[in-house]
N, C-alpha and C positions, 0 to 999 in steps of 0.2 A: 757647459761650464768647463769642459776639459779641452786642452789644446789638441790640435789635429794629430800631433805626434803621440800624445797619450791615448787618444781615442783608439788608435791602431793597436794598442797594447791591452785593451780590455778584453779579457777572455770570457767573462760571464758577468752579468749584472741583473738586478731585479729588486723586488721588495717582498717583505713578509708582513702581511696585514697593511695597516696604514701608518705604522709608527717606525718601521725599520726599512732602510734601503742598504744595498750592498753592491760591491763591485770586486771582482778578482782581476788583478792587473799583472801582466807578465813583466817581471823585473829580474834583475841580476844582483846578488847571488840567489835570491829567492823571490817567489811571487808574493804580491801583497794582497791581502784580503781586507778590504776596508768596509767598515760598517758604520752607518750614521743612524742614531737612535733618538727618537723623542720619547722621553720617559716622564709621564706626568707625575706630579707630587703624590706621594703615597697616601696622604691623609685627606685629600680632597674628596668630598662626598660625591661630587658630580663626575668623578673619574674612575670608572671601574676597570680601566685599561692597565693600571700599574702591574698587577700580578700576571695578567695575560701577556703583556709585552715582555716581561722578564722571562717567562717560559718560552716565548717565541725566540728571544735572543739566545737563550741556552740551547735550544734545539738547532738553531742556525749554526752556532759556533761548534757544536758537536760534529758537524759534517765538514768542517774546514780541514783541508789536507795538513798533515803533520809538519811538513816542511815549509808551509806558507807563514809569512809574518802577518799577524793579525793586528789591525789598528781599529780600535773602537772609539768613536767620537760622537758627540751629539749634545743635545739639550737635555741634561740629565736631572735638572731640578733637585739637586741634593741639598738638604737642609739639616744642620746639626743643632741640637740644643746647646745652650751656652754652658751648662754645667756638666757636660760629658767630657771626660779626659780623652785625649787622642792617643 
C-alpha cells in the first residue's frame, strides 16, 4: 500500500498481537512512528481484547524514541452516552 519511494524510508515495521501494526518512517525534520489499531468496543461480552489491546498499545508507545512524531490511527469503536457532558 506504500509507494516505492515511501517503502525505501521504512526503518522498522511490525505488529503487536493481532490488533496493532506499526511502522517507523524516516522523515524530515523528524521520523514518523505510525500505529494502526483495531480496538473492539469495551462492553462487548464476546471481546476480551479491549484491555489487552490497550496495554499492548501503551507498552509499544513507551518504546518510541522521544524525537519521533507519533501518529495513532485506527478503528477505535468509541461510543459515548448521550447524557455525558464533553
